C-alpha positions in Angstrom: -4.6 0.3 -3.9 -2.7 -0.2 -1.0 -1.0 2.5 -1.6 -1.0 4.1 1.8 2.7 4.9 2.5 3.9 4.7 6.1 6.5 7.0 7.6 8.3 5.8 10.8 8.8 8.6 13.2 12.2 8.7 14.8 12.6 9.5 18.5 15.6 11.3 19.9 18.0 8.8 21.5 21.6 8.8 22.3 24.0 6.0 21.3 27.6 5.4 22.1 29.9 5.5 19.1 32.4 3.3 20.8 33.2 1.9 24.2 34.6 4.6 26.4 33.5 7.5 24.2 30.8 10.0 25.1 27.4 9.5 23.6 26.6 11.6 20.6 23.0 12.8 20.0 21.2 11.7 16.9 19.3 14.2 14.8 15.9 15.0 16.3 12.9 16.1 14.2 11.7 19.7 14.9 8.2 18.4 15.1 6.8 14.8 15.4 5.1 14.7 12.0 6.0 12.2 9.3 5.6 12.8 5.5 6.0 10.7 2.4 5.6 11.1 -1.3 5.6 8.2 -3.8 5.2 8.1 -7.6 4.6 4.8 -9.4 4.5 4.0 -13.1 2.8 0.7 -13.6 1.7 -1.3 -16.7 -1.7 -2.2 -15.4 -3.9 -1.0 -12.5 -5.0 -4.3 -10.9 -7.3 -3.9 -7.9 -8.4 -6.9 -5.9 -7.8 -9.1 -8.9 -9.8 -6.8 -11.2 -8.0 -5.1 -14.1 -9.3 -1.5 -14.1 -7.1 -0.3 -16.9 -7.7 -2.8 -19.7 -10.0 -2.6 -22.7 -10.5 -4.8 -25.8 -7.8 -4.4 -28.4 -5.6 -2.4 -26.1 -2.5 -3.9 -27.6 0.6 -2.1 -26.3 0.0 -1.2 -22.6 -1.0 2.4 -21.9 0.9 3.8 -18.9 -0.7 4.2 -15.5 0.6 7.0 -13.3 0.0 6.8 -9.6 0.9 9.3 -6.8 0.5 9.0 -3.1 1.0 11.7 -0.5 0.8 10.6 3.2 1.2 12.0 6.7 1.6 10.4 10.0 1.7 11.3 13.7 2.8 9.0 16.5 1.4 10.3 19.8 4.3 8.6 21.7 6.5 11.4 20.4 4.2 14.0 22.1 4.2 12.3 25.5 7.9 12.1 26.3 7.8 8.4 26.9 4.8 8.6 29.2 2.6 6.2 27.1 0.9 6.5 23.8 -2.5 6.8 22.2 -1.3 5.1 19.0 -0.4 6.6 15.7 -2.7 8.6 13.3 -2.2 8.7 9.5 -3.8 9.9 6.4 -3.1 9.9 2.6 -4.3 11.0 -0.8 -3.8 8.8 -3.8 -4.2 9.6 -7.5 -4.4 7.5 -10.6 -4.0 8.8 -14.1 -4.5 6.4 -17.0 -3.5 7.3 -20.6 -6.2 5.1 -22.1 -9.0 6.3 -19.9 -10.9 7.8 -22.9 -11.3 4.2 -24.3 -12.8 3.0 -21.0 -15.1 6.0 -20.5 -15.5 7.7 -23.9 -18.1 10.2 -22.5 -15.5 12.0 -20.4 -12.5 14.1 -21.4 -10.4 13.4 -18.3 -7.6 10.9 -17.8 -7.8 11.2 -14.1 -9.2 7.7 -13.2 -9.3 7.8 -9.4 -8.6 9.8 -6.3 -8.7 8.1 -2.9 -8.7 9.6 0.6 -7.6 7.5 3.7 -7.5 8.2 7.4 -6.4 5.6 9.9 -5.4 5.0 13.5 -3.1 2.2 14.7 -2.1 0.9 18.1 0.5 -1.6 19.2 -0.7 -4.2 21.7 2.8 -5.2 22.9 1.9 -8.2 25.1 0.1 -9.8 22.1 2.9 -8.9 19.6 0.1 -7.4 17.5 -0.7 -4.0 16.0 -4.3 -3.1 15.2 -5.3 -0.6 12.6 -8.7 1.0 11.9 -9.4 3.2 9.0 -11.8 4.9 6.6 -11.3 5.2 2.8 -13.2 7.3 0.2 -12.8 6.1 -3.4 -13.6 8.8 -6.0 -13.7 7.9 -9.7 -14.5 11.1 -11.6 -15.1 9.5 -15.1 -18.0 7.5 -13.7 -20.0 10.4 -12.4 -22.4 10.1 -15.4 -22.6 6.3 -15.3 -25.4 5.9 -12.7 -29.1 6.1 -13.3 -30.7 9.6 -13.3 -30.4 11.2 -9.9 -27.6 9.0 -8.7 -23.8 9.3 -8.6 -21.8 6.1 -8.5 -18.5 7.8 -8.8 -17.8 7.8 -5.1 -18.0 5.0 -2.5 -16.7 4.6 1.1 -15.2 1.7 3.0 -14.3 1.1 6.7 -11.6 -1.4 7.5 -9.6 -3.1 10.2 -6.2 -4.8 10.1 -4.2 -6.9 12.4 -0.4 -7.1 12.0 1.4 -9.8 13.9 5.1 -9.6 14.9 6.2 -13.1 14.3 9.7 -12.4 15.7 8.0 -13.5 18.9 8.0 -17.0 17.4 11.1 -17.0 15.2 13.4 -14.5 17.0 13.2 -12.2 14.0 10.5 -11.2 11.5 10.0 -13.9 8.9 6.5 -13.8 7.4 5.2 -10.4 8.7 1.6 -11.7 8.5 -1.5 -9.6 8.5 -5.2 -10.0 8.1 -7.5 -7.2 6.9 -11.2 -6.8 6.3 -12.8 -4.0 4.2 -16.5 -3.3 4.3 -18.0 -1.0 1.6 -20.8 1.1 3.2 -22.0 3.0 0.2 -22.3 1.9 -3.5 -21.2 -1.7 -3.3 -22.3 -2.7 0.2 -20.0 -5.8 0.3 -16.9 -7.0 2.0 -13.3 -8.0 1.1 -11.1 -10.1 3.3 -7.4 -10.6 2.7 -4.4 -12.4 4.2 -0.9 -11.3 3.4 2.7 -12.3 4.1 6.1 -10.8 3.1 9.8 -10.9 4.0 12.5 -8.3 3.4 15.9 -9.5 2.3 18.3 -6.6 2.9 21.4 -7.6 1.0 23.6 -5.4 3.3 22.6 -7.7 6.1 23.4 -10.9 4.2 27.1 -10.6 3.9 27.2 -7.8 1.2 27.6 -4.9 3.5 30.9 -3.9 1.7 29.6 -4.5 -1.8 28.8 -1.3 -3.7 25.2 -1.0 -5.0 24.1 -4.4 -3.6 24.6 -3.3 0.0 21.7 -0.8 -0.4 19.3 -3.2 -2.1 16.3 -4.9 -0.4 14.4 -7.7 -2.1 10.9 -8.4 -0.9 8.7 -11.4 -2.0 5.1 -11.3 -0.9 1.8 -13.1 -1.3 -1.8 -11.9 -0.6 -4.9 -14.1 -0.6 -8.2 -12.2 -1.3 -11.6 -13.4 -0.4 -14.7 -11.8 -1.9 -17.6 -11.5 0.5 -20.2 -10.6 -2.2 -17.8 -8.0 -3.4 -17.4 -9.4 -6.9 -21.1 -10.1 -7.3 -22.3 -6.7 -6.1 -19.7 -4.8 -8.1 -20.7 -6.4 -11.3 -17.8 -8.8 -12.0 -19.2 -11.9 -10.3 -21.9 -14.4 -11.1 -25.2 -13.0 -12.4 -27.3 -15.3 -10.3 -25.2 -15.8 -7.2 -24.2 -13.7 -4.2 -21.7 -15.6 -2.1 -18.4 -15.6 -0.2 -15.6 -17.3 -2.2 -11.9 -17.2 -2.8 -11.2 -14.4 -5.3 -7.5 -14.2 -6.1 -3.9 -14.7 -5.0 -1.4 -12.0 -5.8 2.3 -12.9 -5.8 4.8 -10.0 -5.7 8.5 -9.4 -5.9 9.8 -5.9 -5.2 13.4 -4.6 -5.4 14.2 -1.3 -3.6 17.3 0.7 -3.7 18.1 3.1 -0.8 19.5 6.1 -2.6 19.9 8.0 0.7 22.2 5.3 2.1 24.1 4.9 -1.1 24.8 8.7 -1.5 25.3 9.3 2.2 22.5 11.8 2.5 22.1 12.9 6.2 19.1 11.7 8.0 17.7 15.2 8.5 17.1 15.5 4.8 14.8 12.5 4.6 15.0 9.2 2.8 15.0 8.7 -0.9 14.5 5.4 -2.7 13.8 3.9 -6.1 12.6 0.5 -7.0 10.8 -1.9 -9.3 8.2 -4.6 -8.9 6.5 -7.4 -10.7 3.2 -8.9 -9.6 1.2 -11.9 -10.7 -2.5 -11.9 -9.9 -4.0 -15.4 -10.1 -7.8 -15.4 -10.5 -9.6 -18.0 -8.4 -13.0 -16.8 -9.5 -12.8 -15.6 -13.1 -16.4 -15.5 -14.3 -15.9 -12.0 -15.7 -13.6 -10.7 -18.5 -12.3 -8.1 -15.9 -11.1 -10.9 -13.5 -8.3 -12.9 -15.2 -4.7 -14.0 -14.4 -2.7 -10.8 -14.8 1.1 -10.2 -14.9 2.1 -6.6 -14.5 4.9 -4.5 -13.1 6.3 -1.0 -12.6 8.8 1.4 -11.2 8.5 3.5 -8.0 10.3 6.6 -6.7 9.7 7.5 -3.0 10.7 10.2 -0.5 9.9 10.2 3.2 10.8 12.4 6.1 
């Protein structure tokens, strides 16, 4: 579900078009608020190594539709360069699964999940690190009737913390973009999830293809994320029946290809950024004691807009 889209807020700066020429002002946002909208069509909904959109005899994959709406505000843009209190963000994420009635036959809805996220991040420049703190509410409408009488297990909450490290301090440019994150469920599951991730963007326009049509606007991003279940699998019902432990859970390998439509079509910056892309992921189960936790190969398409 990391799914929470980020929007980079652009400050008003002046650059020189050429030596000896007067500086020309870049476009400035009328207000310092970022917005993004992203739609994803994916073959399977795999969450922390658990396939949440698979049922026995499914055969041909039923489509999963996902939508994320996000907002962000960087306080540096409100203080005219006189410091910053960090950046605030929030998002709403939706999941609609065509085969939901086979997973939850007692409900008539195909809306599988709605998530709400609020977060705050702050860059610690001397340490080349950005810290992020957040809160997430996971709401699964079909499971409202799944709990015992008098209980509702359709909603649960997590708090989390992330550390992003700018490894350009070591290599001179970003290479692995490493991060570490810990999520603690404080409601229904009452367990934790730890993950370590790396990724690298290969912008073909910066690799000698800046004059090649189509290819100059493509970015290829390989990634890998290691997940560690701190009682999460056991307490959510997909772990061992007689064991509550911390163990390696899964490794997810990803490859994404994004195409910058705005750059390709020459859309001015003030109208926002539009992109399309595709991805393939392979989730390798390291603790597959449940039919819901297996090696999974899945992929999809994404269309995104940000301003």
